[in-house]
N, C-alpha and C positions, 0 to 999 in steps of 0.2 A: 401799199396797194396790195389787195388780196386778189388771187387768180382763181377762177372757177372754170371747170370744164362744162360746157353747155351742149346739150343734145336735143335735137328734134329727130328721134330715131327714124331713119329711112330704111325701107326694105327694098333692096335691089340697088344696082348701079344705074347709071343713066341709060345704058342700052336696054337693061331689063325693064326699067320703068316704061320706056317708049314702046315696049311690046304690048303694054296695057294690062290693067287689072292685076298688078304684081302683088297688091296687098293681100290677095287671096292665097298666096304661096306661103304655106307654113314652114317650108324648108328654108326660105330666105329669111323669115322672121327668126327662126332658130339660129341661123348663121349670124344675124345681127346681134342677138343676145350673147352668143359666144364671143364675139369680137368686142361687144361692150364690156363683158367680164374682164378680158385681159386689159383693155384700155383703162378701166376704172382702177384695177389693181396697180397699174403703172403709175397713174396719176396719184394714187395714194402713196406709193413709195417715193415719188418725186416731190412730194410736199404740196401739191395743189390743195387750196383751201377747201374747196367744195366741188360738187357735181350736181347738176340740176337738170330737170326734164320738164317738158311742157305737157298740156293736156289738149288732145284732139281726138275725134271720133269719126268713123265711117270713111277713113282715107284709103279706099280701095286703090287709089292711084299709087300708093307706096310711100308718099312723102308724109312725114309726121305721123307715123304709126305709134302713137303714145297715149293710149286710152287712159292709163291709170299711173301718173307719175309717182304716187306714194308707193305702189308695188315695185316700180322700178328702183325707187329709193331703197326699199328694203332688200331687194335683189342685191344691189350694190353694197349696202351696209353689212350684210351678212358675209361678204367676201373680202372686206377691207378692215383696217384697224383704226385710222384716225380721220380720214377725209369726211367732211360733213356732207349731208345729202338733203336735197331740197327740190322744190318745185317752181318753175317759172312759166306758168303758174297753174294752180287749180282755179278753174273758171267758176267763181262763186255764184253768179246768177243761175248756173245750171246744177247747182249742188244743194244738198241738205246741209246747212251749216253746222248742225249738231254732229252729223256723221263726219264732217271735215275735222271738227275739233277732236273727235274721238280718234280718228285715223292717225292724225299727226301726233297726238299725245302717245299713242301706242307706238308709232315709229320712233318717237323720241326715246322712250324706254328701251325698245328693242335695239336701238343703235347706240345705246350708252350715252345719250345726251347729244347726239350728233345731228339732230334734225334742224333744218331751216324751214320756214313756212313762206311760200310765195303764192300771191293771189292775183288773179287776172279777171278782166271783165268779159271777155269773149267777143269775137268779131265775125266768126264764120256761121252764117245763118243756117247752113245745111244741118249742122249738128246742134248749135245752141238752141234753135227754135224747137227742135225734138226734145232735147234733154232738159230744157227749162219749162216744160209745160206745167209743172207743179207750181211754179211761181207766177201763176196768172198770165202766162203767155209772154214772158220776157223773151226778147229777140237779141240776136247778135248785133253789135254796133261797130261799123267800120271805123278804121283809123281816120281822124279828121272829120268824123260825121258829128254833127251837132243838131239834133232834132228831138222829137218826142221819143222815138225809139232809143236814142242814145241816153236821154234823161232817165227813162224807166230802167235801162240797163244799169246805169250808174247808181240809182237809188237802191236797186236790189243788191248790187255789189256791196254798197256801204252798209246796208242793213245786216247782210250776212256777216260782214267783217265785225260789226259790233257784237253780234250774237256769239261769234267764235271767241272773241276776246273775254266776254263775260263767262262763257262756258269754261274757259281755262283759268279764270281768276276768281271766280265766285263759287262758294260751296253749293249754293242753291240758285238755279237760273229760272227767272221768269222774264217774259218779254212780250210787249204789245207793239207791233209795227204794222206797216202797210202790208207786208207780204207774209210775215210769220207771227203766230200767237203761240206763246209757250207758258203754260199749257194751252191747248186750243179752246178750252171752255170748261165748264164744270164736269170734271171727270172723277167718278167715285173711286176710292181706294181705302179699303178698310182692313188691310192686312195688319195683323197684330205685330208681326216682325218689324214693319215699318214704324209702327207706334213706338216700339221699344228701342230700335236701333237705327232707324232712318231719320229723314227730315222731309220737309216740303208738303206735309199733309196737315190740314186743319179741319176738324169735324168731319172726317171721312172723305174730304174732297181735296184733290191735288191742287196745290197753289204754286209749286215750284218743283223742278227736277234737278237732280245732281248728275252732272256729266262727268263720268269717270272712265279711265284714269285722268288726272291732271297731268300735264307735261312734266317730264323730269327737270327741264330747265325752268328757272323761275325768273320772272312771272310766266314767261312763255318763250318758245324759240324765236330767234331773230326773224324779222318780217321783211319781205321784199315784194315789189310790184314790177312785173315786166309789162310791156316795154313802154313806159310812160313817155308821152311826147307832147302833151298839151299843158298849158299853164294851169288849168284846173287840177289835173292829176298831180302835177308837181306840188302844188299848194297842199292838196290832201295828204300826200305822202310825208311832207315836211311837217305838217300839223300832227300826224298820227305816229311819228317816229318809224316810218317805213322807208327802207332803202329803195330809192327809185332807180331802175336800171333802164337807161335810154338806148333805143335802137340807133343805128347809124343815122345821123341827121347832119344837115349843113352846119358847119362849124359855127356860124352866127347863131343858129337856133340852139345848138348845144350850149354855148356860152351863156345865152340868156336863161336857159332853164337851170343851169348850174347856179347862176347868180340868184335866181328866184328862190331855189331851195334854200340857199344859205340865208337869204333875207327872212324867209318865212320860219325857218327853224332856229335861227340865231346861232347856227353852228358855223365854223370856218368853211370857206369855199372848198367844195369837194367832199366834205364829210356827208355821208348818207346818200351819196350818188355814185353810180357805176355806169359802164357802157358795155354794150354787146358789140363784139368785133369778130369777123372772120379771121382765123389765124391759120395760115398754111405755110410751113417752112419746108423748103426742099433744097437740094444741092445748088440749084441756080434759080434766078429769077424767072427764066423762061419756063422751067419745069414747074415751078409754083403757080405761075399764072395759067399754065394749061390745066392744072388740077382745079384751079379756081373756076375756070370756064365750065368745067364739067360738073361742078358741085354748086357753088354759091351763085354764079351767074345763071346757070341753067335753072335752079330752083327759084332764084329771084324773079327771072323773066316769066316764068311759066306759072308760078304759084303765088308769090307775094305781091308783085306789082299790080296784078288785077284787083287786089284788095285795097289798093290805094297807098301802099307803104311808100312809094317813090315820091309822094307829095312832100314828104319831110326832107328830101335831099336838096330841094331848091332853096336858094337864097329868098328870104321872106319879102324882100322889096324888089330886087333886080331880076329874080328868076333864074340867076346863074346856077349852073350845076358845079359841084366841087370835084376835084380830082381825088378819087377815093384813096389811091395809093400814096399820093404825094402829101395829103392832108391827114393821113392816119385814120381814115374811116374803114379801112381794111388793112390787115397786117399780112402781107402776102410777099414772099420772096425768099431769098437765101438768108442765112443767120445774120449776116451783115446788113442786108436791106431791112429785115424786120426789126433789127435793133435800132436803126436809125428811124424808121417809121414810129416805133414806140416812144423813142426819145423825143420826137416832135409832138407826139400826142400829149405826152406828159408835161412838156413845156407849155402846152396850151391849156390843158385841163388837169387839175390835181385830183386824180382818180382815187376813190376809196376801193372800187372793185373793177376788175376787167373779167368779163365773161367771154371766154374763148370758145367760139362755135366750132365744134368738131363734126364734120360732115361724114358720119358713119355710113358705111356701104357705098356712098358716092365716091369716096377716096379709098383706094385700096388699103386694107388693113395694116399691112407692114409699113406703108408710107405714112399713114396717119399715126401709127405708134411712134414713128421717128419724129414727126412733127411735134407731138406731145412732149416727147423727151427733150428736143432741142429747145423749145420754148423754156422749159424749166432749167436746163443745164447750161445753155449757151446764151440765150437772149436776156432772160431776167437778170443773171448775175452781172452782165455787162451794163445793163441799164442802171442797176442798183449802185455799181461802183461809180458810174458817171455822175450819179446824183448825190453821192456821199460827200 
């Protein structure tokens, strides 16, 4: 099992967020970056496999202030030696796929081949609707939404994904799709330098373009999709060789999606699949759970549940809710408690990846640094020894 530090960079603690409009405070954004720098360097030294960030815009409320995960990746890569850097994920329906291919390829070179590539569909209409205007009015699609808006969003996502892979793996790119035409039509190009040293031009007209640089990793960086929770998304990930990262779901739902990925991919159960989990380790269970209430519970109730994420928690037939701590849907407590929680989780699901959600700013920096350290130095060795 590989372990990644996952961030939705928050500006301000709970009290500061509740004062309102905290995203406007540049001092708190700078404080977050300084803390992120120290936490990333610690994770690098401790042997965490990767660190990853999401993409969101316009979050004046202070939660998920993460406009450009590739820039955050580069910020971390320039200060670390071995940890991989990635996105969970870039929202493709709101992106120019050629620019995404270029940016991640550049990141891959600048990080010495440490880039991962994570792509998401986008569910928050406030920003997806604004940022995706160029792709014929694609909108955000909520979790568990299945309608024409969701279908158009999915089609745009999959088309952008195909373009990015072609851009990385083919010398000359041409594409004719529903949303993108590359080149867009008869475009004249009579430059003598291209005739001598370039490609993609026939009789003075552009027929294809070369997207450069290509990634350092061949054929491209490892691919991820957050946070897949539908059968259709899992099938797509399995067919495309994309690692699917599940959000916390009812154990019955998790098991079914793990089995579906294995069936579609032909790979052993658990390979190609990971999960997102809150990870908060403190001296006592009570202290950890108090930190959990002011971070995960606070953000979940005010920010994520209104978008429909809680629908995945319920049993698909009985409607019963799981016990998050007892069933390993969150790893919160003392070292001993989190060790037992993780052991129960791994007994139920053979994980390829654990993405540990670090609630930066919402949990005091020193406390979060200690939690990051204890997961690597106390919990994971015990779990590994128990499974050996």
